[in-house]
All heavy atoms as an XYZ file, in Angstrom:
726
protein
N     249.282    232.038    -35.792
C     249.492    232.618    -34.478
C     250.164    233.978    -34.640
O     251.114    234.117    -35.381
C     250.373    231.688    -33.633
C     250.539    232.208    -32.231
S     251.677    231.299    -31.175
C     250.880    229.743    -30.982
N     249.653    234.944    -33.960
C     250.183    236.299    -34.020
C     251.486    236.371    -33.227
O     251.658    235.698    -32.217
C     249.144    237.251    -33.426
C     249.488    238.703    -33.682
O     250.605    238.979    -34.137
O     248.620    239.550    -33.424
N     252.406    237.220    -33.670
C     253.700    237.345    -32.992
C     253.534    237.885    -31.575
O     254.289    237.545    -30.681
C     254.625    238.250    -33.797
C     256.049    238.219    -33.308
C     256.972    239.041    -34.185
O     256.535    239.850    -34.979
N     258.255    238.825    -34.033
N     252.520    238.694    -31.334
C     252.276    239.235    -29.991
C     251.931    238.137    -28.997
O     252.171    238.273    -27.801
C     251.155    240.263    -30.039
N     251.396    237.018    -29.482
C     251.064    235.902    -28.600
C     252.306    235.145    -28.147
O     252.257    234.369    -27.207
C     250.119    234.922    -29.301
C     248.771    235.555    -29.603
O     248.390    236.498    -28.871
O     248.119    235.115    -30.569
N     253.428    235.338    -28.808
C     254.654    234.590    -28.524
C     255.635    235.371    -27.656
O     256.778    234.966    -27.507
C     255.342    234.211    -29.836
S     254.372    233.110    -30.846
N     255.229    236.475    -27.082
C     256.128    237.289    -26.276
C     256.452    236.551    -24.981
O     255.553    236.103    -24.264
C     255.488    238.664    -25.969
C     256.368    239.466    -25.030
C     255.233    239.415    -27.257
N     257.743    236.414    -24.721
C     258.186    235.762    -23.486
C     258.085    236.746    -22.331
O     258.341    237.943    -22.499
C     259.618    235.267    -23.636
C     259.825    234.169    -24.668
C     261.313    233.862    -24.808
C     259.074    232.917    -24.291
N     257.753    236.267    -21.149
C     257.670    237.168    -19.997
C     259.059    237.653    -19.595
O     260.065    236.988    -19.824
C     257.053    236.301    -18.901
C     257.321    234.906    -19.316
C     257.410    234.899    -20.814
N     259.087    238.812    -19.020
C     260.320    239.368    -18.487
C     260.815    238.449    -17.369
O     260.036    238.072    -16.492
C     260.021    240.770    -17.934
C     261.230    241.463    -17.376
O     262.253    240.853    -17.097
N     261.111    242.762    -17.219
N     262.120    238.079    -17.356
C     262.618    237.186    -16.299
C     262.374    237.708    -14.888
O     262.158    236.937    -13.969
C     264.113    237.084    -16.584
C     264.254    237.424    -18.021
C     263.140    238.386    -18.339
N     262.388    239.037    -14.709
C     262.134    239.583    -13.375
C     260.701    239.353    -12.924
O     260.421    239.297    -11.740
C     262.454    241.075    -13.341
C     263.937    241.431    -13.294
C     264.106    242.947    -13.282
C     264.622    240.820    -12.102
N     259.774    239.202    -13.871
C     258.388    238.942    -13.501
C     258.214    237.528    -12.961
O     257.257    237.247    -12.258
C     257.474    239.148    -14.704
C     257.366    240.587    -15.133
C     256.552    240.737    -16.401
O     256.355    239.799    -17.139
N     256.085    241.955    -16.635
N     259.141    236.635    -13.266
C     259.049    235.251    -12.810
C     259.664    235.061    -11.430
O     259.517    234.012    -10.830
C     259.744    234.321    -13.813
C     259.182    234.336    -15.230
C     260.029    233.444    -16.125
C     257.734    233.891    -15.242
N     260.369    236.048    -10.932
C     261.066    235.910     -9.652
C     260.184    236.343     -8.498
O     259.301    237.170     -8.623
C     262.342    236.747     -9.674
C     263.290    236.244    -10.710
C     264.549    237.019    -10.712
N     265.368    236.519    -11.811
C     266.664    236.579    -11.843
N     267.311    237.135    -10.863
N     267.337    236.116    -12.862
N     260.504    235.768     -7.346
C     259.798    236.141     -6.126
C     260.365    237.460     -5.600
O     261.466    237.866     -5.970
C     259.983    235.054     -5.061
C     259.438    233.705     -5.470
C     259.839    232.618     -4.494
N     261.292    232.553     -4.406
C     261.972    232.474     -3.263
N     261.342    232.395     -2.120
N     263.284    232.438     -3.253
N     259.618    238.107     -4.721
C     260.040    239.385     -4.159
C     261.429    239.297     -3.509
O     262.276    240.161     -3.762
C     258.999    239.902     -3.166
C     259.332    241.221     -2.484
C     259.501    242.342     -3.509
C     258.239    241.575     -1.491
N     261.719    238.274     -2.683
C     263.062    238.205     -2.094
C     264.173    238.137     -3.153
O     265.243    238.715     -2.962
C     263.028    236.923     -1.262
C     261.596    236.697     -0.968
C     260.852    237.216     -2.158
N     263.909    237.475     -4.273
C     264.918    237.401     -5.331
C     265.175    238.773     -5.943
O     266.317    239.139     -6.223
C     264.471    236.428     -6.429
C     264.339    235.004     -5.925
O     265.057    234.633     -4.968
O     263.526    234.249     -6.479
N     264.115    239.536     -6.126
C     264.268    240.880     -6.681
C     265.018    241.790     -5.718
O     265.857    242.592     -6.128
C     262.897    241.464     -7.013
C     262.188    240.736     -8.138
C     260.795    241.288     -8.347
C     260.039    240.493     -9.395
N     258.671    240.986     -9.575
N     264.719    241.669     -4.427
C     265.411    242.479     -3.418
C     266.882    242.098     -3.371
O     267.766    242.956     -3.257
C     264.744    242.325     -2.037
C     263.320    242.868     -2.071
C     265.557    243.045     -0.960
C     262.513    242.552     -0.822
N     267.166    240.808     -3.491
C     268.555    240.342     -3.481
C     269.327    240.882     -4.678
O     270.510    241.222     -4.555
C     268.587    238.816     -3.448
C     269.835    238.167     -2.877
C     270.141    238.667     -1.478
C     269.679    236.665     -2.870
N     268.684    240.976     -5.825
C     269.337    241.585     -6.996
C     269.699    243.042     -6.705
O     270.795    243.505     -7.055
C     268.421    241.506     -8.212
C     268.296    240.152     -8.883
C     267.213    240.193     -9.957
C     269.616    239.728     -9.490
N     268.779    243.765     -6.070
C     269.050    245.159     -5.712
C     270.183    245.235     -4.684
O     271.018    246.148     -4.740
C     267.786    245.820     -5.170
N     270.226    244.277     -3.745
C     271.312    244.220     -2.764
C     272.665    244.107     -3.463
O     273.608    244.843     -3.159
C     271.104    243.021     -1.820
C     272.346    242.611     -1.085
C     272.760    243.299      0.041
C     273.112    241.545     -1.529
C     273.918    242.937      0.716
C     274.266    241.165     -0.866
C     274.676    241.872      0.269
N     272.775    243.186     -4.416
C     274.043    242.995     -5.130
C     274.403    244.224     -5.961
O     275.584    244.583     -6.061
C     273.987    241.741     -5.992
C     274.071    240.488     -5.187
N     275.187    240.144     -4.455
C     273.177    239.495     -4.983
C     274.985    239.000     -3.840
N     273.765    238.581     -4.141
N     273.412    244.888     -6.514
C     273.660    246.125     -7.265
C     274.210    247.201     -6.326
O     275.157    247.911     -6.671
C     272.372    246.602     -7.931
C     272.537    247.830     -8.784
C     273.351    247.585    -10.043
O     273.402    246.443    -10.533
O     273.938    248.559    -10.551
N     273.629    247.325     -5.139
C     274.126    248.299     -4.160
C     275.556    247.969     -3.750
O     276.395    248.869     -3.621
C     273.203    248.339     -2.943
N     275.856    246.686     -3.561
C     277.227    246.276     -3.228
C     278.180    246.639     -4.356
O     279.277    247.159     -4.119
C     277.298    244.775     -2.965
S     276.577    244.260     -1.405
N     277.773    246.361     -5.589
C     278.612    246.665     -6.748
C     278.911    248.158     -6.840
O     279.999    248.553     -7.270
C     277.942    246.202     -8.048
C     277.866    244.690     -8.167
O     278.570    243.975     -7.415
O     277.076    244.221     -9.011
N     277.958    248.982     -6.425
C     278.141    250.428     -6.489
C     278.800    250.993     -5.237
O     279.049    252.191     -5.146
C     276.789    251.112     -6.722
C     276.214    250.794     -8.087
C     274.887    251.477     -8.331
O     274.482    252.380     -7.596
N     274.202    251.059     -9.372
N     279.060    250.136     -4.248
C     279.735    250.573     -3.034
C     278.834    251.248     -2.020
O     279.324    251.851     -1.069
N     277.534    251.147     -2.187
C     276.602    251.758     -1.244
C     276.216    250.715     -0.190
O     275.173    250.063     -0.273
C     275.367    252.275     -1.980
C     274.595    253.288     -1.160
O     274.759    253.293      0.088
O     273.841    254.066     -1.752
N     277.072    250.570      0.809
C     276.935    249.476      1.768
C     275.784    249.678      2.751
O     275.211    248.704      3.226
C     278.259    249.271      2.509
C     279.457    248.964      1.598
C     280.700    248.691      2.430
C     279.166    247.808      0.666
N     275.437    250.917      3.048
C     274.302    251.155      3.955
C     272.989    250.747      3.282
O     272.144    250.096      3.896
C     274.250    252.622      4.399
C     273.112    252.924      5.346
C     273.134    252.104      6.636
O     274.213    251.662      7.061
O     272.050    251.898      7.216
N     272.830    251.102      2.022
C     271.646    250.675      1.270
C     271.633    249.153      1.155
O     270.593    248.516      1.323
C     271.616    251.321     -0.133
C     271.472    252.831     -0.028
C     270.520    250.719     -0.996
C     270.161    253.303      0.567
N     272.799    248.555      0.904
C     272.892    247.091      0.796
C     272.444    246.426      2.091
O     271.707    245.438      2.063
C     274.321    246.685      0.442
N     272.865    246.980      3.233
C     272.468    246.403      4.526
C     270.957    246.480      4.722
O     270.323    245.512      5.146
C     273.171    247.129      5.679
C     272.840    246.513      7.042
C     273.237    247.403      8.193
N     272.529    248.670      8.211
C     271.275    248.838      8.655
N     270.582    247.816      9.084
N     270.723    250.033      8.662
N     270.379    247.605      4.375
C     268.929    247.769      4.537
C     268.157    246.848      3.592
O     267.127    246.288      3.969
C     268.534    249.217      4.328
C     269.027    250.104      5.456
C     268.689    251.545      5.219
N     269.282    252.363      6.258
C     268.701    253.439      6.749
N     267.528    253.822      6.307
N     269.300    254.135      7.677
N     268.666    246.687      2.372
C     268.018    245.767      1.437
C     268.108    244.334      1.940
O     267.165    243.557      1.786
C     268.654    245.888      0.049
C     268.255    247.132     -0.738
C     269.175    247.321     -1.931
C     266.802    247.038     -1.193
N     269.224    243.992      2.552
C     269.371    242.647      3.101
C     268.381    242.413      4.239
O     267.790    241.335      4.340
C     270.814    242.436      3.570
C     271.259    241.014      3.813
C     270.989    240.121      2.620
C     272.740    240.989      4.159
N     268.164    243.429      5.063
C     267.138    243.327      6.119
C     265.756    243.103      5.505
O     264.980    242.264      5.982
C     267.122    244.591      6.986
C     268.355    244.735      7.859
O     269.076    243.725      8.048
O     268.608    245.853      8.348
N     265.454    243.852      4.446
C     264.157    243.691      3.761
C     264.035    242.300      3.145
O     262.961    241.683      3.192
C     264.000    244.746      2.675
S     263.801    246.415      3.310
N     265.121    241.805      2.582
C     265.113    240.476      1.972
C     264.832    239.405      3.024
O     264.048    238.487      2.798
C     266.446    240.225      1.274
S     266.483    238.700      0.324
N     265.464    239.539      4.184
C     265.218    238.589      5.274
C     263.742    238.614      5.686
O     263.134    237.562      5.892
C     266.093    238.919      6.475
C     267.535    238.564      6.286
C     268.366    238.897      7.509
O     267.804    239.123      8.604
O     269.593    238.914      7.370
N     263.173    239.803      5.797
C     261.774    239.920      6.189
C     260.871    239.279      5.135
O     259.940    238.551      5.477
C     261.391    241.395      6.375
C     260.004    241.572      6.919
S     259.449    243.297      7.199
C     260.814    244.310      6.778
N     261.155    239.518      3.873
C     260.336    238.944      2.805
C     260.446    237.419      2.792
O     259.454    236.720      2.559
C     260.768    239.518      1.451
N     261.640    236.891      3.065
C     261.817    235.435      3.095
C     261.118    234.820      4.298
O     260.563    233.734      4.214
C     263.299    235.078      3.093
C     263.943    235.258      1.757
S     265.670    234.736      1.820
C     266.131    234.944      0.114
N     261.147    235.521      5.416
C     260.475    235.024      6.621
C     258.971    234.952      6.416
O     258.310    234.038      6.898
C     260.775    235.952      7.799
C     261.616    235.349      8.862
C     261.680    236.183     10.124
N     261.592    237.612      9.961
C     262.642    238.436      9.873
N     263.843    237.956      9.907
N     262.468    239.731      9.749
N     258.427    235.924      5.700
C     256.979    236.004      5.513
C     256.466    235.108      4.407
O     255.270    234.876      4.315
C     256.570    237.454      5.226
C     256.786    238.344      6.427
O     256.860    237.881      7.556
N     256.918    239.622      6.192
N     257.353    234.608      3.558
C     256.931    233.768      2.433
C     256.730    232.330      2.908
O     257.547    231.783      3.650
C     257.979    233.807      1.329
N     255.645    231.733      2.477
C     255.407    230.316      2.773
C     256.215    229.488      1.774
O     256.009    229.593      0.572
C     253.923    230.006      2.643
N     257.166    228.726      2.306
C     258.066    227.963      1.445
C     258.221    226.547      1.956
O     258.205    226.314      3.169
C     259.454    228.609      1.418
C     259.499    230.013      0.913
C     260.886    230.606      1.088
O     261.674    230.146      1.889
N     261.169    231.649      0.333
N     258.442    225.602      1.039
C     258.785    224.247      1.474
C     260.157    224.235      2.149
O     260.935    225.174      2.003
C     258.816    223.427      0.179
C     258.421    224.334     -0.915
C     258.302    225.723     -0.383
N     260.450    223.175      2.868
C     261.691    223.086      3.642
C     262.927    223.279      2.762
O     263.849    224.009      3.126
C     261.763    221.729      4.391
C     263.102    221.549      5.067
C     260.647    221.641      5.409
N     262.965    222.646      1.605
C     264.143    222.770      0.746
C     264.337    224.206      0.271
O     265.466    224.672      0.162
C     264.042    221.831     -0.446
C     264.284    220.382     -0.064
C     264.293    219.477     -1.279
O     263.533    219.678     -2.215
N     265.161    218.480     -1.248
N     263.254    224.912      0.002
C     263.352    226.319     -0.408
C     263.889    227.174      0.739
O     264.673    228.086      0.522
C     261.993    226.846     -0.866
C     261.621    226.432     -2.252
C     262.528    227.058     -3.300
O     262.788    228.275     -3.248
O     262.995    226.305     -4.173
N     263.444    226.879      1.961
C     263.940    227.640      3.120
C     265.426    227.406      3.320
O     266.163    228.329      3.660
C     263.164    227.256      4.380
C     261.790    227.885      4.443
C     261.199    227.807      5.843
N     261.144    226.464      6.381
C     260.082    225.676      6.355
N     258.972    226.102      5.818
N     260.123    224.468      6.869
N     265.877    226.174      3.106
C     267.313    225.884      3.235
C     268.119    226.638      2.192
O     269.160    227.217      2.485
C     267.565    224.383      3.103
C     267.123    223.611      4.304
C     267.461    222.145      4.164
N     266.885    221.404      5.264
C     266.405    220.188      5.172
N     266.429    219.558      4.011
N     265.898    219.579      6.221
N     267.621    226.629      0.956
C     268.313    227.341     -0.118
C     268.331    228.839      0.172
O     269.342    229.515     -0.026
C     267.634    227.078     -1.462
C     268.391    227.647     -2.651
C     267.723    227.289     -3.969
N     266.415    227.871     -4.136
C     266.190    229.127     -4.553
N     267.198    229.902     -4.852
N     264.958    229.569     -4.687
N     267.231    229.359      0.683
C     267.156    230.781      1.026
C     268.142    231.116      2.144
O     268.783    232.173      2.111
C     265.736    231.145      1.440
N     268.285    230.217      3.120
C     269.228    230.452      4.221
C     270.664    230.503      3.707
O     271.451    231.354      4.124
C     269.076    229.370      5.282
N     271.004    229.621      2.786
C     272.353    229.612      2.209
C     272.588    230.906      1.428
O     273.655    231.522      1.519
C     272.556    228.369      1.312
C     273.823    228.474      0.506
C     272.556    227.111      2.162
N     271.586    231.321      0.673
C     271.692    232.553     -0.106
C     271.879    233.764      0.801
O     272.723    234.629      0.541
C     270.429    232.736     -0.975
O     270.305    231.601     -1.827
C     270.491    233.990     -1.803
N     271.106    233.825      1.888
C     271.242    234.941      2.833
C     272.604    234.932      3.516
O     273.206    235.983      3.722
C     270.137    234.881      3.890
C     268.806    235.474      3.491
C     267.784    235.262      4.589
C     268.942    236.949      3.173
N     273.072    233.754      3.850
C     274.387    233.641      4.486
C     275.472    234.179      3.554
O     276.356    234.929      3.982
C     274.654    232.182      4.857
S     276.189    231.951      5.753
N     275.403    233.819      2.278
C     276.379    234.303      1.304
C     276.286    235.824      1.143
O     277.305    236.510      1.022
C     276.162    233.609     -0.037
N     275.074    236.361      1.174
C     274.897    237.810      1.053
C     275.477    238.527      2.266
O     276.153    239.555      2.127
C     273.418    238.142      0.885
N     275.230    237.989      3.458
C     275.809    238.583      4.675
C     277.333    238.525      4.623
O     278.011    239.472      5.026
C     275.296    237.859      5.927
C     273.977    238.348      6.392
N     273.808    239.532      7.071
C     272.743    237.813      6.272
C     272.544    239.706      7.359
N     271.867    238.672      6.880
N     277.858    237.423      4.132
C     279.314    237.296      4.019
C     279.870    238.340      3.053
O     280.895    238.961      3.331
C     279.692    235.896      3.550
C     281.192    235.678      3.479
C     281.556    234.277      3.064
O     280.682    233.471      2.735
O     282.768    233.983      3.056
N     279.202    238.542      1.921
C     279.670    239.541      0.964
C     279.670    240.928      1.593
O     280.641    241.676      1.455
C     278.788    239.543     -0.289
C     279.267    240.568     -1.287
C     278.508    240.601     -2.572
N     279.197    241.507     -3.485
C     278.654    242.038     -4.550
N     277.426    241.719     -4.902
N     279.329    242.869     -5.307
N     278.609    241.264      2.293
C     278.534    242.574      2.927
C     279.630    242.724      3.983
O     280.299    243.762      4.055
C     277.149    242.787      3.545
C     276.876    244.158      4.146
C     277.052    245.256      3.107
C     275.479    244.199      4.733
N     279.856    241.699      4.770
C     280.909    241.748      5.792
C     282.274    241.941      5.150
O     283.079    242.767      5.607
C     280.885    240.470      6.628
C     281.853    240.524      7.770
C     281.616    241.005      9.025
C     283.221    240.105      7.756
N     282.750    240.907      9.792
C     283.765    240.361      9.033
C     284.045    239.547      6.789
C     285.069    240.073      9.359
C     285.359    239.262      7.117
C     285.863    239.526      8.392
N     282.545    241.177      4.091
C     283.831    241.300      3.402
C     284.025    242.692      2.820
O     285.125    243.262      2.906
C     283.944    240.252      2.296
C     284.132    238.813      2.764
C     283.995    237.843      1.599
C     285.475    238.642      3.455
N     282.990    243.261      2.245
C     283.096    244.613      1.690
C     283.329    245.647      2.789
O     284.120    246.573      2.622
C     281.837    244.968      0.899
C     281.684    244.244     -0.433
C     280.303    244.513     -1.032
C     282.778    244.655     -1.405
N     282.662    245.481      3.913
C     282.840    246.438      5.014
C     284.212    246.317      5.669
O     284.752    247.304      6.160
C     281.767    246.218      6.078
C     280.442    246.764      5.689
C     279.472    246.640      6.827
N     278.310    247.473      6.554
C     277.240    247.464      7.289
N     277.155    246.695      8.345
N     276.229    248.239      6.980
N     284.761    245.124      5.694
C     286.018    244.898      6.416
C     287.224    244.765      5.495
O     288.314    244.486      5.966
C     285.885    243.652      7.291
C     284.867    243.864      8.379
O     285.097    244.601      9.312
N     283.714    243.246      8.224
N     287.033    244.977      4.226
C     288.116    244.824      3.246
C     289.278    245.742      3.564
O     290.427    245.316      3.580
C     287.536    245.058      1.862
C     288.448    245.649      0.848
C     287.758    245.885     -0.452
N     286.843    247.011     -0.316
C     285.886    247.308     -1.151
N     285.683    246.561     -2.195
N     285.120    248.353     -0.966
N     289.034    247.009      3.848
C     290.110    247.951      4.110
C     290.791    247.675      5.441
O     292.004    247.763      5.554
C     289.577    249.382      4.083
C     289.094    249.768      2.700
O     289.623    249.215      1.716
O     288.183    250.601      2.600
N     290.028    247.326      6.468
C     290.606    247.039      7.779
C     291.510    245.821      7.735
O     292.560    245.793      8.337
C     289.502    246.821      8.809
C     288.695    248.055      9.088
C     287.532    247.776     10.022
O     287.539    246.704     10.662
O     286.640    248.614     10.103
N     291.108    244.791      6.995
C     291.889    243.565      6.910
C     293.226    243.773      6.239
O     294.250    243.274      6.688
N     293.271    244.540      5.169
C     294.535    244.765      4.482
C     295.427    245.675      5.293
O     296.636    245.524      5.293
C     294.305    245.373      3.084
O     293.558    246.573      3.218
C     293.588    244.406      2.176
N     294.846    246.607      6.036
C     295.645    247.510      6.852
C     296.288    246.768      8.018
O     297.460    246.945      8.303
C     294.738    248.630      7.379
C     295.381    249.947      7.372
C     294.498    251.075      7.864
N     293.291    250.654      8.533
C     292.078    251.075      8.213
N     291.901    251.909      7.226
N     291.017    250.674      8.868
N     295.537    245.887      8.675
C     296.074    245.226      9.860
C     296.995    244.063      9.500
O     297.902    243.751     10.234
C     294.943    244.729     10.756
O     294.203    243.739     10.080
N     296.769    243.418      8.360
C     297.582    242.266      7.998
C     298.806    242.627      7.171
O     299.791    241.911      7.177
C     296.750    241.256      7.184
S     295.395    240.559      8.129
N     298.771    243.723      6.479
C     299.831    244.041      5.543
C     301.151    244.393      6.184
O     302.215    244.015      5.685
N     301.157    245.091      7.288
C     302.415    245.599      7.863
C     302.783    244.950      9.184
O     303.767    245.317      9.784
C     302.328    247.119      8.060
C     302.155    247.846      6.747
O     302.689    247.408      5.728
N     301.427    248.927      6.754
N     302.007    244.008      9.634
C     302.295    243.427     10.946
C     303.270    242.263     10.815
O     303.274    241.544      9.833
C     301.016    242.950     11.618
O     300.430    241.933     10.841
N     304.107    242.111     11.822
C     305.032    240.976     11.884
C     304.574    240.073     13.012
O     304.588    240.470     14.172
C     306.444    241.466     12.140
C     306.993    242.319     11.018
C     308.391    242.770     11.335
C     308.893    243.676     10.246
N     310.210    244.197     10.564
N     304.126    238.837     12.710
C     303.546    238.003     13.752
C     304.514    237.585     14.832
O     304.120    237.396     15.965
C     303.040    236.780     12.974
C     303.753    236.796     11.673
C     304.131    238.211     11.404
N     305.807    237.461     14.541
C     306.738    236.962     15.553
C     307.870    237.947     15.830
O     308.911    237.564     16.317
C     307.357    235.625     15.098
C     306.332    234.558     14.883
C     306.026    234.129     13.603
C     305.650    234.005     15.942
C     305.085    233.156     13.395
C     304.700    233.013     15.740
C     304.421    232.605     14.463
N     307.668    239.173     15.530
C     308.823    240.035     15.695
C     308.522    241.318     16.245
O     309.001    242.188     16.611
């Protein structure tokens, strides 16, 4: 058997389009580009909506999208939360 016949496929080639978009979303979050991250998340939702999936896959996709939305929200509100909670006195 020739060595060229044993080449493993690139892991990204095995993923569905929504998975690839989600990877780009996390990369945008890591780089602090939250507007691009939001737009990628919109694209990911559209790709997941258009994909024919079994019920369990749709549930897993919903959990994944929820976690992505939470990450984006936390990144957008990180500065506001520390500013409002850090110096306030709840009872004084």
